[in-house]
KOLTORMI-120051 format. One record per residue (C-alpha): x, y, z; residue in three letters. Coordinates in steps of 0.001 Angstrom, whole numbers, padded with zeros to 6 digits, always signed. Example, Ala and Ser with C-alpha at 12.3 -4.5 7.8 and 13.67 -1.06 7.14 Angstrom:
+012300-004500+007800ala+013670-001060+007140ser
***
This chain:
+082406+120081+096828unk+084529+117314+095481unk+084740+114484+098062unk+088562+115141+098473unk+087821+118487+099537unk+084970+117600+101906unk+087418+115061+103504unk+089868+117590+103728unk+087392+119740+105611unk+086236+117199+107946unk+089820+116525+108875unk+090546+120039+109669unk+087382+120111+111727unk+088592+117059+113586unk+091702+118576+114501unk+089927+121751+115767unk+087713+119475+117963unk+090553+117206+119335unk+093622+119166+119278unk+095008+117728+122459unk+095118+114112+120981unk+096098+114871+117216unk+097654+111817+115182unk+096978+111292+111550unk+093819+112841+109950unk+091067+110045+110437unk+089390+110522+107066unk+090590+109393+103627unk+088927+109652+100042unk+089346+106580+097933unk+088087+105569+094535unk+084641+104491+095708unk+084110+106659+098699unk+085686+107339+102058unk+087322+105387+104907unk+088174+106316+108418unk+091281+105429+110372unk+091164+104717+114086unk+093848+102821+116194unk+095454+101184+113452unk+091941+099928+112089unk+090296+101112+108867unk+086640+101816+109313unk+084263+101748+106342unk+080430+101910+105783unk+077901+099384+104709unk+074123+099982+104164unk+071174+097441+104811unk+068334+098605+102654unk+064947+098952+104657unk+061612+098681+102559unk+058053+099458+103525unk+056461+095980+104315unk+053048+096888+102629unk+054191+098369+099647unk+057549+097098+099150unk+059009+100635+098412unk+062346+101577+099674unk+062133+103556+102870unk+065897+104130+103726unk+069030+102186+104848unk+070550+101030+108294unk+074270+102132+108281unk+076437+099504+109809unk+080378+099472+110597unk+083029+097425+108691unk+086095+097407+110469unk+089450+095798+109536unk+092990+095660+111185unk+095500+097428+109051unk+098322+095142+110738unk+096865+091856+110011unk+093913+092607+107441unk+091457+090755+109799unk+087933+091964+109873unk+086638+092991+113408unk+083386+093295+115030unk+082078+096765+115590unk+081712+096078+119330unk+085587+095286+119497unk+086305+098499+118003unk+084095+100514+120534unk+085904+098743+123434unk+089284+100326+122527unk+088645+104043+123822unk+090311+104408+127188unk+088271+107460+128616unk+084909+109115+127738unk+086127+111981+125532unk+087891+109465+123235unk+084496+107069+123219unk+082309+110256+122087unk+084766+111195+119558unk+084899+107506+117968unk+080990+107518+118023unk+080870+110708+116399unk+083563+109720+113722unk+081780+106646+112742unk+078399+108545+112217unk+080141+111126+110304unk+081756+108477+108164unk+078297+106909+107506unk+076698+110258+106399unk+079736+111237+104181unk+079301+107747+102233unk+075776+107804+102051unk+076111+111078+099592unk+077653+108577+097189unk+074983+105944+097796unk+073179+105198+094399unk+069602+105256+095901unk+069720+107568+099136unk+066525+107686+101035unk+066555+107943+104849unk+069783+106960+106833unk+069395+105273+110260unk+072721+105433+112334unk+073453+104083+115853unk+074228+106081+118871unk+075611+104519+121732unk+073793+105013+125136unk+077383+105757+126505unk+077726+108733+124512unk+074325+110120+125758unk+075304+109548+129368unk+078533+111281+128872unk+077756+114201+127017unk+075845+116683+129425unk+074065+118941+126990unk+073633+120067+123478unk+072897+116700+122148unk+072927+116570+118231unk+074442+119635+117466unk+078010+118349+116804unk+076648+115515+114591unk+074299+118159+112988unk+077060+120440+111765unk+078778+117305+110359unk+075643+116408+108639unk+075343+119830+106851unk+078823+119618+105762unk+077810+116363+104026unk+074676+117849+102411unk+072258+116285+104875unk+070238+117475+107802unk+068668+115982+111028unk+065545+115516+108965unk+067218+112899+106908unk+068421+110685+109984unk+066902+108191+112484unk+069116+107746+115494unk+069061+104344+116845unk+069551+103543+120463unk+069751+100110+122319unk+068280+100597+125652unk+066595+098578+128435unk+064290+099684+131532unk+067231+100293+133701unk+068587+102975+131589unk+065342+105191+131534unk+066212+108237+133386unk+065795+112118+133348unk+068941+112448+131521unk+067894+110172+128701unk+064314+111625+128287unk+066149+115019+128157unk+068485+114084+125507unk+065847+112382+123165unk+063680+115428+123462unk+066859+117496+122374unk+067290+115297+119323unk+063575+115637+118532unk+064046+119325+118716unk+066735+119477+116337unk+064783+117345+113727unk+066092+113948+114307unk+063758+110955+114517unk+064171+108253+117133unk+064413+104308+116876unk+064582+102395+120082unk+065715+098719+120304unk+065253+096735+123583unk+067189+093222+122777unk+065657+090557+124877unk+062711+092289+126021unk+059756+089829+126554unk+057099+092844+125868unk+055059+091655+128896unk+055647+095341+130024unk+056457+097801+127426unk+055143+100859+128498unk+058483+102155+129892unk+059730+101894+126123unk+056800+103333+124755unk+056576+106329+127090unk+060174+107503+125435unk+057764+108400+122510unk+060279+106676+119596unk+059367+107174+115953unk+060490+103612+115277unk+060836+100475+117558unk+063262+097727+116335unk+061680+094395+117167unk+064015+091310+117948unk+064952+089073+115145unk+064000+086245+117159unk+060219+087151+117258unk+060086+085883+113693unk+059797+082464+115162unk+056656+083675+116891unk+054547+085293+114033unk+051265+085386+116372unk+053392+087472+118998unk+055096+089594+116249unk+051714+090511+114809unk+050138+091243+118020unk+053315+093674+118855unk+053028+095239+115389unk+049627+096028+115824unk+050067+097420+119270unk+052815+099748+117940unk+050749+100803+115037unk+047925+101710+117452unk+050228+103873+119230unk+051446+105746+116011unk+054953+103907+116480unk+056466+102375+113212unk+057730+098563+113736unk+061048+097434+112233unk+062700+094023+112110unk+065712+092711+110272unk+065562+089588+108201unk+068036+087273+106694unk+066246+086009+103480unk+063234+086299+101371unk+061127+083747+103455unk+061643+085938+106746unk+060853+089086+104952unk+057649+087454+104032unk+056782+086171+107256unk+057464+089753+108581unk+055196+091453+106130unk+052448+088957+106824unk+052871+089867+110468unk+052115+093309+109792unk+055384+094758+110595unk+055822+098106+108920unk+059534+098308+108136unk+061697+095277+106950unk+065483+095532+106874unk+067095+093362+104534unk+070846+092106+104691unk+073702+094582+103638unk+073312+094800+099872unk+076717+096604+099084unk+079399+094677+100698unk+081382+095338+097687unk+080442+098891+097368unk+079419+098327+094094unk+076395+100909+094502unk+078561+103524+095346unk+079219+106521+092809unk+082718+107091+091957unk+084504+109286+094461unk+085229+111889+092096unk+081447+112684+091967unk+080949+115810+093958unk+079193+115711+097494unk+076967+118615+096234unk+075746+116884+093362unk+075025+113948+095373unk+073261+116178+097990unk+070692+117357+095329unk+069576+113722+094920unk+068346+113528+098543unk
***
């Protein structure tokens, strides 16, 4: 299916899901991929490569949101975009829209591997059941499956409840992997985080300044069978993370100019065969 046809299908699917608030079609095909429109903002995808620390081989990418105002052409922080929805239904729609955009553009990425996408805790709290089904349907349309995806959630101890545990179990049952981030956690007591049985834990970037503590945490996670992940800003920090035993190292976004995307005329089905 050509990208233009896939975009047309996703737009029709969006209309079916949101007939009560139908403005313009959100997705638009461009010469280098796809963008989405929301509240007079153009949304686009960027991908930060993740490498296996020990071998240096490519593990996958973390999808990040790029946003630009359509009236003033100024970039916007993703947090500002997610502050726009005025009700829960619109927030869930935006969260799904962004993840679908990332999956759609990843088909045109030159070295697809495993894709990490963020899911907001508010989304999990709003949706009562059926976690992962709607996104899975969008993934299938894009030639991906839950097995290709790690859902990353930022939480703290106060967020852990029965509903969260049920949602994580539902995601796992559908084949998604789970990455958890606990920004600012002092790690004196991490049992609440480990009890959620994540596949990956993203460690704070600030821990690169404390290599001994970083090493202890990486070893502890490895003992639990959990992969450690940290983002770095340069080669020096990457070497420090690898020396500390961190298993997965995320480098800065490599495709700000989208130069690694195949032309949009490439069919989505052809891209899917490369996965």
